[in-house]
Biopython code that builds the backbone (N, CA, C, O; Angstrom):
import numpy as np
from Bio.PDB.StructureBuilder import StructureBuilder

atoms = [
    (1, "UNK", "N", (6.899, 172.027, 30.151)),
    (1, "UNK", "CA", (5.632, 171.689, 29.542)),
    (1, "UNK", "C", (4.603, 171.566, 30.657)),
    (1, "UNK", "O", (4.862, 170.952, 31.692)),
    (2, "UNK", "N", (3.432, 172.160, 30.433)),
    (2, "UNK", "CA", (2.423, 172.090, 31.491)),
    (2, "UNK", "C", (1.686, 170.752, 31.450)),
    (2, "UNK", "O", (1.825, 169.982, 30.500)),
    (3, "UNK", "N", (0.903, 170.492, 32.495)),
    (3, "UNK", "CA", (0.252, 169.192, 32.649)),
    (3, "UNK", "C", (-0.759, 168.902, 31.549)),
    (3, "UNK", "O", (-0.865, 167.758, 31.106)),
    (4, "UNK", "N", (-1.494, 169.896, 31.104)),
    (4, "UNK", "CA", (-2.482, 169.682, 30.058)),
    (4, "UNK", "C", (-1.813, 169.279, 28.747)),
    (4, "UNK", "O", (-2.306, 168.402, 28.037)),
    (5, "UNK", "N", (-0.703, 169.913, 28.431)),
    (5, "UNK", "CA", (0.016, 169.565, 27.205)),
    (5, "UNK", "C", (0.593, 168.153, 27.302)),
    (5, "UNK", "O", (0.560, 167.398, 26.330)),
    (6, "UNK", "N", (1.117, 167.800, 28.466)),
    (6, "UNK", "CA", (1.618, 166.441, 28.671)),
    (6, "UNK", "C", (0.497, 165.417, 28.498)),
    (6, "UNK", "O", (0.701, 164.371, 27.882)),
    (7, "UNK", "N", (-0.680, 165.715, 29.036)),
    (7, "UNK", "CA", (-1.839, 164.832, 28.914)),
    (7, "UNK", "C", (-2.234, 164.670, 27.444)),
    (7, "UNK", "O", (-2.578, 163.572, 27.005)),
    (8, "UNK", "N", (-2.182, 165.771, 26.686)),
    (8, "UNK", "CA", (-2.509, 165.724, 25.266)),
    (8, "UNK", "C", (-1.514, 164.864, 24.502)),
    (8, "UNK", "O", (-1.910, 164.112, 23.611)),
    (9, "UNK", "N", (-0.235, 164.960, 24.831)),
    (9, "UNK", "CA", (0.773, 164.146, 24.153)),
    (9, "UNK", "C", (0.615, 162.666, 24.480)),
    (9, "UNK", "O", (0.804, 161.815, 23.611)),
    (10, "UNK", "N", (0.273, 162.357, 25.710)),
    (10, "UNK", "CA", (0.036, 160.960, 26.087)),
    (10, "UNK", "C", (-1.149, 160.401, 25.299)),
    (10, "UNK", "O", (-1.095, 159.279, 24.794)),
    (11, "UNK", "N", (-2.221, 161.194, 25.199)),
    (11, "UNK", "CA", (-3.398, 160.756, 24.441)),
    (11, "UNK", "C", (-3.068, 160.634, 22.955)),
    (11, "UNK", "O", (-3.517, 159.694, 22.299)),
    (12, "UNK", "N", (-2.295, 161.568, 22.421)),
    (12, "UNK", "CA", (-1.936, 161.545, 21.007)),
    (12, "UNK", "C", (-1.057, 160.342, 20.677)),
    (12, "UNK", "O", (-1.144, 159.788, 19.581)),
    (13, "UNK", "N", (-0.216, 159.940, 21.618)),
    (13, "UNK", "CA", (0.672, 158.793, 21.395)),
    (13, "UNK", "C", (-0.113, 157.500, 21.217)),
    (13, "UNK", "O", (0.400, 156.544, 20.635)),
    (14, "UNK", "N", (-1.341, 157.454, 21.706)),
    (14, "UNK", "CA", (-2.178, 156.264, 21.587)),
    (14, "UNK", "C", (-2.932, 156.209, 20.257)),
    (14, "UNK", "O", (-3.542, 155.190, 19.933)),
    (15, "UNK", "N", (-2.894, 157.289, 19.495)),
    (15, "UNK", "CA", (-3.582, 157.348, 18.200)),
    (15, "UNK", "C", (-2.793, 156.594, 17.137)),
    (15, "UNK", "O", (-1.592, 156.372, 17.292)),
    (16, "UNK", "N", (-3.471, 156.197, 16.051)),
    (16, "UNK", "CA", (-2.737, 155.579, 14.936)),
    (16, "UNK", "C", (-1.724, 156.567, 14.336)),
    (16, "UNK", "O", (-1.860, 157.781, 14.486)),
    (17, "UNK", "N", (-0.722, 156.026, 13.661)),
    (17, "UNK", "CA", (0.381, 156.833, 13.131)),
    (17, "UNK", "C", (-0.105, 157.956, 12.210)),
    (17, "UNK", "O", (0.388, 159.078, 12.319)),
    (18, "UNK", "N", (-1.046, 157.695, 11.317)),
    (18, "UNK", "CA", (-1.510, 158.743, 10.400)),
    (18, "UNK", "C", (-2.250, 159.851, 11.146)),
    (18, "UNK", "O", (-2.161, 161.018, 10.763)),
    (19, "UNK", "N", (-2.973, 159.501, 12.199)),
    (19, "UNK", "CA", (-3.647, 160.516, 13.013)),
    (19, "UNK", "C", (-2.636, 161.358, 13.774)),
    (19, "UNK", "O", (-2.827, 162.564, 13.929)),
    (20, "UNK", "N", (-1.568, 160.741, 14.248)),
    (20, "UNK", "CA", (-0.512, 161.485, 14.939)),
    (20, "UNK", "C", (0.142, 162.487, 13.983)),
    (20, "UNK", "O", (0.437, 163.621, 14.362)),
    (21, "UNK", "N", (0.360, 162.053, 12.748)),
    (21, "UNK", "CA", (0.979, 162.934, 11.754)),
    (21, "UNK", "C", (0.087, 164.132, 11.470)),
    (21, "UNK", "O", (0.560, 165.269, 11.445)),
    (22, "UNK", "N", (-1.204, 163.885, 11.257)),
    (22, "UNK", "CA", (-2.130, 164.997, 10.993)),
    (22, "UNK", "C", (-2.225, 165.941, 12.181)),
    (22, "UNK", "O", (-2.269, 167.159, 12.011)),
    (23, "UNK", "N", (-2.256, 165.382, 13.378)),
    (23, "UNK", "CA", (-2.323, 166.210, 14.587)),
    (23, "UNK", "C", (-1.063, 167.062, 14.727)),
    (23, "UNK", "O", (-1.142, 168.246, 15.054)),
    (24, "UNK", "N", (0.086, 166.462, 14.480)),
    (24, "UNK", "CA", (1.344, 167.210, 14.559)),
    (24, "UNK", "C", (1.368, 168.343, 13.540)),
    (24, "UNK", "O", (1.832, 169.441, 13.846)),
    (25, "UNK", "N", (0.868, 168.085, 12.320)),
    (25, "UNK", "CA", (0.820, 169.123, 11.296)),
    (25, "UNK", "C", (-0.090, 170.273, 11.725)),
    (25, "UNK", "O", (0.235, 171.441, 11.516)),
    (26, "UNK", "N", (-1.230, 169.935, 12.326)),
    (26, "UNK", "CA", (-2.153, 170.975, 12.806)),
    (26, "UNK", "C", (-1.519, 171.826, 13.903)),
    (26, "UNK", "O", (-1.637, 173.051, 13.907)),
    (27, "UNK", "N", (-0.848, 171.155, 14.825)),
    (27, "UNK", "CA", (-0.206, 171.882, 15.932)),
    (27, "UNK", "C", (0.877, 172.820, 15.395)),
    (27, "UNK", "O", (0.937, 173.991, 15.771)),
    (28, "UNK", "N", (1.726, 172.297, 14.518)),
    (28, "UNK", "CA", (2.809, 173.125, 13.971)),
    (28, "UNK", "C", (2.267, 174.281, 13.139)),
    (28, "UNK", "O", (2.818, 175.381, 13.174)),
    (29, "UNK", "N", (1.197, 174.041, 12.393)),
    (29, "UNK", "CA", (0.583, 175.111, 11.601)),
    (29, "UNK", "C", (0.008, 176.204, 12.510)),
    (29, "UNK", "O", (0.143, 177.393, 12.222)),
    (30, "UNK", "N", (-0.627, 175.794, 13.597)),
    (30, "UNK", "CA", (-1.194, 176.764, 14.538)),
    (30, "UNK", "C", (-0.093, 177.598, 15.190)),
    (30, "UNK", "O", (-0.243, 178.807, 15.361)),
    (31, "UNK", "N", (0.998, 176.955, 15.547)),
    (31, "UNK", "CA", (2.131, 177.689, 16.136)),
    (31, "UNK", "C", (2.685, 178.688, 15.126)),
    (31, "UNK", "O", (2.972, 179.832, 15.477)),
    (32, "UNK", "N", (2.837, 178.262, 13.874)),
    (32, "UNK", "CA", (3.344, 179.163, 12.833)),
    (32, "UNK", "C", (2.397, 180.341, 12.620)),
    (32, "UNK", "O", (2.846, 181.474, 12.450)),
    (33, "UNK", "N", (1.094, 180.082, 12.628)),
    (33, "UNK", "CA", (0.111, 181.161, 12.463)),
    (33, "UNK", "C", (0.195, 182.162, 13.596)),
    (33, "UNK", "O", (0.131, 183.369, 13.361)),
    (34, "UNK", "N", (0.337, 181.684, 14.820)),
    (34, "UNK", "CA", (0.432, 182.583, 15.973)),
    (34, "UNK", "C", (1.698, 183.414, 15.913)),
    (34, "UNK", "O", (1.676, 184.603, 16.233)),
    (35, "UNK", "N", (2.801, 182.806, 15.506)),
    (35, "UNK", "CA", (4.056, 183.548, 15.416)),
    (35, "UNK", "C", (3.988, 184.616, 14.332)),
    (35, "UNK", "O", (4.469, 185.732, 14.532)),
    (36, "UNK", "N", (3.396, 184.287, 13.188)),
    (36, "UNK", "CA", (3.311, 185.294, 12.126)),
    (36, "UNK", "C", (2.347, 186.406, 12.502)),
    (36, "UNK", "O", (2.557, 187.556, 12.115)),
    (37, "UNK", "N", (1.295, 186.092, 13.247)),
    (37, "UNK", "CA", (0.358, 187.109, 13.713)),
    (37, "UNK", "C", (1.048, 188.042, 14.695)),
    (37, "UNK", "O", (0.841, 189.255, 14.652)),
    (38, "UNK", "N", (1.861, 187.486, 15.576)),
    (38, "UNK", "CA", (2.570, 188.310, 16.554)),
    (38, "UNK", "C", (3.557, 189.246, 15.879)),
    (38, "UNK", "O", (3.765, 190.361, 16.357)),
    (39, "UNK", "N", (4.166, 188.825, 14.788)),
    (39, "UNK", "CA", (5.138, 189.662, 14.102)),
    (39, "UNK", "C", (4.491, 190.822, 13.362)),
    (39, "UNK", "O", (5.139, 191.845, 13.138)),
    (40, "UNK", "N", (3.232, 190.684, 12.981)),
    (40, "UNK", "CA", (2.573, 191.698, 12.177)),
    (40, "UNK", "C", (1.910, 192.793, 13.005)),
    (40, "UNK", "O", (1.356, 193.737, 12.441)),
    (41, "UNK", "N", (1.955, 192.687, 14.309)),
    (41, "UNK", "CA", (1.329, 193.717, 15.135)),
    (41, "UNK", "C", (2.108, 195.025, 14.992)),
    (41, "UNK", "O", (3.336, 195.026, 15.074)),
    (42, "UNK", "N", (1.407, 196.127, 14.780)),
    (42, "UNK", "CA", (2.113, 197.399, 14.634)),
    (42, "UNK", "C", (2.711, 197.856, 15.964)),
    (42, "UNK", "O", (2.149, 197.632, 17.035)),
    (43, "UNK", "N", (3.842, 198.487, 15.856)),
    (43, "UNK", "CA", (4.460, 199.036, 17.063)),
    (43, "UNK", "C", (3.836, 200.385, 17.352)),
    (43, "UNK", "O", (3.562, 201.168, 16.443)),
    (44, "UNK", "N", (3.618, 200.641, 18.609)),
    (44, "UNK", "CA", (3.051, 201.923, 19.001)),
    (44, "UNK", "C", (4.162, 202.967, 19.025)),
    (44, "UNK", "O", (5.173, 202.802, 19.708)),
    (45, "UNK", "N", (3.963, 204.024, 18.283)),
    (45, "UNK", "CA", (4.942, 205.101, 18.233)),
    (45, "UNK", "C", (4.455, 206.266, 19.086)),
    (45, "UNK", "O", (3.262, 206.568, 19.118)),
    (46, "UNK", "N", (5.380, 206.913, 19.771)),
    (46, "UNK", "CA", (5.017, 208.083, 20.556)),
    (46, "UNK", "C", (5.419, 209.326, 19.774)),
    (46, "UNK", "O", (6.510, 209.378, 19.206)),
    (47, "UNK", "N", (4.561, 210.305, 19.743)),
    (47, "UNK", "CA", (4.922, 211.532, 19.032)),
    (47, "UNK", "C", (6.053, 212.262, 19.759)),
    (47, "UNK", "O", (6.175, 212.197, 20.982)),
    (48, "UNK", "N", (6.863, 212.946, 18.981)),
    (48, "UNK", "CA", (7.949, 213.706, 19.587)),
    (48, "UNK", "C", (7.373, 214.912, 20.317)),
    (48, "UNK", "O", (6.317, 215.428, 19.949)),
    (49, "UNK", "N", (8.069, 215.350, 21.344)),
    (49, "UNK", "CA", (7.572, 216.482, 22.119)),
    (49, "UNK", "C", (7.980, 217.813, 21.497)),
    (49, "UNK", "O", (7.315, 218.829, 21.694)),
    (50, "UNK", "N", (9.086, 217.799, 20.742)),
    (50, "UNK", "CA", (9.550, 219.033, 20.115)),
    (50, "UNK", "C", (9.771, 218.765, 18.632)),
    (50, "UNK", "O", (10.476, 217.822, 18.274)),
    (51, "UNK", "N", (9.194, 219.562, 17.787)),
    (51, "UNK", "CA", (9.343, 219.394, 16.346)),
    (51, "UNK", "C", (10.552, 220.126, 15.809)),
    (51, "UNK", "O", (11.303, 220.750, 16.559)),
    (52, "UNK", "N", (10.734, 220.043, 14.491)),
    (52, "UNK", "CA", (11.881, 220.678, 13.845)),
    (52, "UNK", "C", (11.598, 222.120, 13.442)),
    (52, "UNK", "O", (12.504, 222.832, 13.010)),
    (53, "UNK", "N", (10.350, 222.557, 13.579)),
    (53, "UNK", "CA", (9.887, 223.881, 13.149)),
    (53, "UNK", "C", (9.822, 224.020, 11.634)),
    (53, "UNK", "O", (9.621, 225.124, 11.126)),
    (54, "UNK", "N", (9.986, 222.934, 10.912)),
    (54, "UNK", "CA", (9.804, 222.934, 9.463)),
    (54, "UNK", "C", (8.389, 222.447, 9.178)),
    (54, "UNK", "O", (7.949, 221.449, 9.748)),
    (55, "UNK", "N", (7.683, 223.140, 8.308)),
    (55, "UNK", "CA", (6.317, 222.726, 7.991)),
    (55, "UNK", "C", (6.260, 221.791, 6.799)),
    (55, "UNK", "O", (5.225, 221.173, 6.552)),
    (56, "UNK", "N", (7.360, 221.673, 6.047)),
    (56, "UNK", "CA", (7.355, 220.841, 4.847)),
    (56, "UNK", "C", (8.343, 219.680, 4.939)),
    (56, "UNK", "O", (8.875, 219.233, 3.922)),
    (57, "UNK", "N", (8.584, 219.198, 6.136)),
    (57, "UNK", "CA", (9.578, 218.145, 6.335)),
    (57, "UNK", "C", (9.253, 216.893, 5.535)),
    (57, "UNK", "O", (10.156, 216.271, 4.975)),
    (58, "UNK", "N", (7.990, 216.512, 5.471)),
    (58, "UNK", "CA", (7.661, 215.283, 4.757)),
    (58, "UNK", "C", (7.927, 215.403, 3.261)),
    (58, "UNK", "O", (8.177, 214.395, 2.600)),
    (59, "UNK", "N", (7.878, 216.598, 2.723)),
    (59, "UNK", "CA", (8.139, 216.804, 1.295)),
    (59, "UNK", "C", (9.640, 216.942, 1.050)),
    (59, "UNK", "O", (10.178, 216.322, 0.133)),
    (60, "UNK", "N", (10.306, 217.737, 1.851)),
    (60, "UNK", "CA", (11.731, 218.041, 1.652)),
    (60, "UNK", "C", (12.601, 217.438, 2.745)),
    (60, "UNK", "O", (13.509, 218.099, 3.249)),
    (61, "UNK", "N", (12.334, 216.195, 3.116)),
    (61, "UNK", "CA", (13.039, 215.612, 4.261)),
    (61, "UNK", "C", (14.545, 215.537, 4.055)),
    (61, "UNK", "O", (15.293, 215.691, 5.020)),
    (62, "UNK", "N", (15.025, 215.304, 2.820)),
    (62, "UNK", "CA", (16.466, 215.235, 2.582)),
    (62, "UNK", "C", (17.132, 216.585, 2.823)),
    (62, "UNK", "O", (18.220, 216.658, 3.394)),
    (63, "UNK", "N", (16.473, 217.644, 2.386)),
    (63, "UNK", "CA", (17.019, 218.985, 2.579)),
    (63, "UNK", "C", (17.047, 219.327, 4.070)),
    (63, "UNK", "O", (18.036, 219.857, 4.576)),
    (64, "UNK", "N", (15.962, 219.020, 4.758)),
    (64, "UNK", "CA", (15.886, 219.299, 6.194)),
    (64, "UNK", "C", (16.970, 218.531, 6.939)),
    (64, "UNK", "O", (17.625, 219.085, 7.822)),
    (65, "UNK", "N", (17.164, 217.272, 6.594)),
    (65, "UNK", "CA", (18.191, 216.467, 7.244)),
    (65, "UNK", "C", (19.581, 217.027, 6.963)),
    (65, "UNK", "O", (20.400, 217.142, 7.875)),
    (66, "UNK", "N", (19.850, 217.375, 5.711)),
    (66, "UNK", "CA", (21.165, 217.923, 5.356)),
    (66, "UNK", "C", (21.429, 219.228, 6.094)),
    (66, "UNK", "O", (22.524, 219.432, 6.617)),
    (67, "UNK", "N", (20.431, 220.119, 6.142)),
    (67, "UNK", "CA", (20.602, 221.388, 6.860)),
    (67, "UNK", "C", (20.844, 221.144, 8.344)),
    (67, "UNK", "O", (21.682, 221.800, 8.963)),
    (68, "UNK", "N", (20.112, 220.208, 8.902)),
    (68, "UNK", "CA", (20.270, 219.911, 10.324)),
    (68, "UNK", "C", (21.671, 219.380, 10.614)),
    (68, "UNK", "O", (22.314, 219.807, 11.573)),
    (69, "UNK", "N", (22.143, 218.449, 9.785)),
    (69, "UNK", "CA", (23.491, 217.907, 9.971)),
    (69, "UNK", "C", (24.544, 218.992, 9.785)),
    (69, "UNK", "O", (25.516, 219.059, 10.538)),
    (70, "UNK", "N", (24.348, 219.837, 8.782)),
    (70, "UNK", "CA", (25.296, 220.910, 8.528)),
    (70, "UNK", "C", (25.344, 221.879, 9.710)),
    (70, "UNK", "O", (26.422, 222.241, 10.182)),
    (71, "UNK", "N", (24.162, 222.296, 10.184)),
    (71, "UNK", "CA", (24.113, 223.211, 11.313)),
    (71, "UNK", "C", (24.714, 222.598, 12.577)),
    (71, "UNK", "O", (25.387, 223.285, 13.346)),
    (72, "UNK", "N", (24.474, 221.326, 12.786)),
    (72, "UNK", "CA", (25.024, 220.624, 13.951)),
    (72, "UNK", "C", (26.544, 220.569, 13.858)),
    (72, "UNK", "O", (27.239, 220.771, 14.853)),
    (73, "UNK", "N", (27.061, 220.294, 12.655)),
    (73, "UNK", "CA", (28.510, 220.216, 12.446)),
    (73, "UNK", "C", (29.157, 221.572, 12.655)),
    (73, "UNK", "O", (30.215, 221.656, 13.279)),
    (74, "UNK", "N", (28.538, 222.653, 12.140)),
    (74, "UNK", "CA", (29.062, 224.018, 12.290)),
    (74, "UNK", "C", (29.093, 224.411, 13.753)),
    (74, "UNK", "O", (30.087, 224.961, 14.227)),
    (75, "UNK", "N", (28.007, 224.131, 14.481)),
    (75, "UNK", "CA", (27.950, 224.561, 15.885)),
    (75, "UNK", "C", (28.971, 223.819, 16.730)),
    (75, "UNK", "O", (29.470, 224.386, 17.702)),
    (76, "UNK", "N", (29.305, 222.562, 16.401)),
    (76, "UNK", "CA", (30.309, 221.833, 17.161)),
    (76, "UNK", "C", (31.718, 222.274, 16.805)),
    (76, "UNK", "O", (32.605, 222.246, 17.659)),
    (77, "UNK", "N", (31.941, 222.677, 15.568)),
    (77, "UNK", "CA", (33.279, 223.107, 15.171)),
    (77, "UNK", "C", (33.607, 224.484, 15.740)),
    (77, "UNK", "O", (34.779, 224.814, 15.923)),
    (78, "UNK", "N", (32.581, 225.291, 16.022)),
    (78, "UNK", "CA", (32.799, 226.618, 16.587)),
    (78, "UNK", "C", (32.976, 226.563, 18.083)),
    (78, "UNK", "O", (33.501, 227.507, 18.673)),
    (79, "UNK", "N", (32.557, 225.490, 18.712)),
    (79, "UNK", "CA", (32.623, 225.389, 20.179)),
    (79, "UNK", "C", (34.007, 225.139, 20.690)),
    (79, "UNK", "O", (34.208, 225.033, 21.899)),
]
sb = StructureBuilder()
sb.init_structure("model")
sb.init_model(0)
sb.init_chain("A")
sb.init_seg("    ")
for serial, (resi, resn, name, xyz) in enumerate(atoms, 1):
    if name == "N":
        sb.init_residue(resn, " ", resi, " ")
    sb.init_atom(name, np.array(xyz, "f"), 0.0, 1.0, " ", f" {name:<3s}", serial, name[0])
structure = sb.get_structure()
């Protein structure tokens, strides 16, 4: 714990009990807000350098995936 936070806790300990409770609730709420904000940040994705050469992958992605798996399986079984 850094010195400023320690100083804040010492000062808070001198407050009446109901003020300490409200302060603790505010602190915990702020921490929860920061954590939920951090979780919602989008991850940066990098584009692939080589595509599949299919122009309709987003429409027929299951077919493209099945063909790719099939072709991969055939090429390994022939090797």
